[in-house]
N, C-alpha and C positions, 0 to 999 in steps of 0.2 A: 708494735712488737704480738706476735701468735700468742695466744693461748697456753700452747700447748710447748711453748718455748719459756714459760717463765717459770725460776723455780718453786719447789713445791711449797714454801710456805709463803711465797708473795700470791700462788695460785689458791693457796686456802683464803688467806685474807681479804682477794678480790672476791670470793664465792661467799664466805660472810656478810662483805658488803651487800652484794644481790640480793641475797637469802634475809638481811635484818628488818625491812621492811613490810616483807610480807606477815610477819610476827605482829606486825600492826592492825592488818588485816584478819590475822586468824579466827576475832570472834564472830565475824562475818562468815566465814566459810565453813561447810560442813568437812568433815576429814575426808580420807581416802575412802574410807569404809564406804559412808554415805555417799559420796559421790558416785561411785560405782554402782549403789543402787538405783542411780538416777539415771544413768549409764553412759554418763558422760567421762571421758578419762582426766578432765580437768577438775580442780576443787571447785564446788559451785558456791555460789551468796547463799546466805539460807538466812531470810528471805529475800529472795531478788530485791534488787533497790535501783532508783533512777539514776543513769549514767548522766553524771555530771554535764550540763551543754558545754558544747566547744564553737564558739564564734570569733575564727580568727582568718588567717587570708591561706587560702589553697594552693597548693601546686599544679591546679588546673589553671589558673589565673582567676579563679572568681571567688568572692566569699564564702567560706564553709562554714555550713551548722549541723550538727551532728543531728539535731533532729529532724533537718532533710532526709536522714535516712530512714526514716519508720517505714517499716514495711521491709526492710530486709535486715538482715543479721549484717551486723558490723564488729570486725577485729580490730581493736585497737592496740599497734605498739607504739612504745614508746626508743626513743631512739635517734641517734646521728650518722650524717654522713662521710663524717669521718672514721667512722667506728672499724675497724677491720677485723674482728671476729664475730662477738654477738650477735648484732643488726645485720650483717649479711646472710648470715648462715639462717637468721629468724626470716627473712623477706624470702628467699629462696623456699625454704619449707613453706611458707602460705602459697609462695606461687605454684609450689607444686602439689598443696592442697586442693588448690582452685582447677587443675588441670587434672584431676582426677576427678573431679566431681561432674565434670562434664556441663551440662545446661544449668544443672540449678547454679552451677556458681556465680551466674546473674542477678540471684539472690544476695550473693555475700560481699558487700563493702571491703575491702583493707586500707585500714585508715594510720598512716605513721605521724606520729609527732615529734616533732623533732625536740631535742632538751640541749638544743646549741643553737638556739637561734641568732645568735651572731653571728655565724657561718653557714647556716640553712637557710636563703633567704628561698624565694618561691620558684623561680631558676633552677638553683642546684639541686631544690629536692626533685621537682621534673625530671629531669636529666636522669636523676640519680635510682628513681622508684622505675623509669621507661625501663631500666636494662633488666626488672626482673619481672616486672606484669605491669603493660600501659594503662591498665583500669586502677591502681593503687595512686590515691590521693596522700598527700606529706601537707603538713600544717604547720604555717610560723609565727611567730607572732614577735611583736618585742620583749625585751625579758623579764618586764612586768608582767605583762599577761603570760606568758609560757611558766614562769615560776609560779601564780596562782594555778593555773591549771596540772601542773605536776602535784602540788599541795593537793589541789580535792582528789586527785587520784593515788595519793599515795607513793606517789614516784620517788625516791630519793635519789640527787644528784650530786656528784663533787669530781670538782676540774683541777685536773693536776697538771701541773706543766711537763713536759718531757725534758730530762735529763740533759743538758747542754746547748737548749734553745728557751733565749729569751720572750717567743711568740707560740712556737707551738705546744698544746696541751691536748689530754684527751679528756673525755668527760666519763667518769664511772658511774653509770648509774644501775639501779634495778629493772632487771628483765624480765617482763611478762606478758603475756596476751590476754588481754581484755575481751572477754565474750557478749556484747551486748545482744540482746535478743528485738525481735519486729516491733515490740512494743518500746522500745528503750532502755530497760532495764540493763542491768547489769546480773549475767546471769552465771559464768564461768571466769575462773583467773587461770590461766597455763603457764609454768613456769618454762624457763629458757629450755631445752634440750629436748624437746617431743618432740617427734617425727611428722613427716607434711598427712602419715597415714591417720594420728592420733587429731591431731587439728581438722584436717577431713572426716572423720568419725566424728567430732563432736558437732563440728559447722553441719553438719545433714541432720544431728539431733534437733539440734537447733530449729532449724528452718523448718521441722516437722511441729514445732513445740513451742 
């Protein structure tokens, strides 16, 4: 179901679930005014902190390690391939941001971490992400591995069965973009809804600093 078709109360409930985990991160983030002083559109981690390592299976057919991308700016998005509204919008914005950055985009790596490992295997992630940008890399693993990773990054996920189905379900999850700098530090956190221009703006600044 598209977000735009949800009744008002359902939409507000969904938004509250998306925003709740952010309250756990607020002590680590500067307020918006301070973030703007730093030049970034997103909220910033103050001080920057080491990003938890990710060592799982990559959609490129190789073992994935976040630390292998030191020297690049990494954007982490958490989502799943059956998502109908939030995830594809964010991925499209990321692809557009890379397009407007030109040659500098080669220094940026987008990583899509599934919150639904039961359905998102390596092959499915590869085919799904290729529709947005062939440079995007997906990450998956066992339920236990993914659950530990989500906890490390403060991502909240709730599985909900679709009415009338015994097997189909959705994954309601917090939706943020994590910006990790060249040194492997979490520098900024951008909530869902920002434009490709905002993403490109912050990536350009982080590439310089």
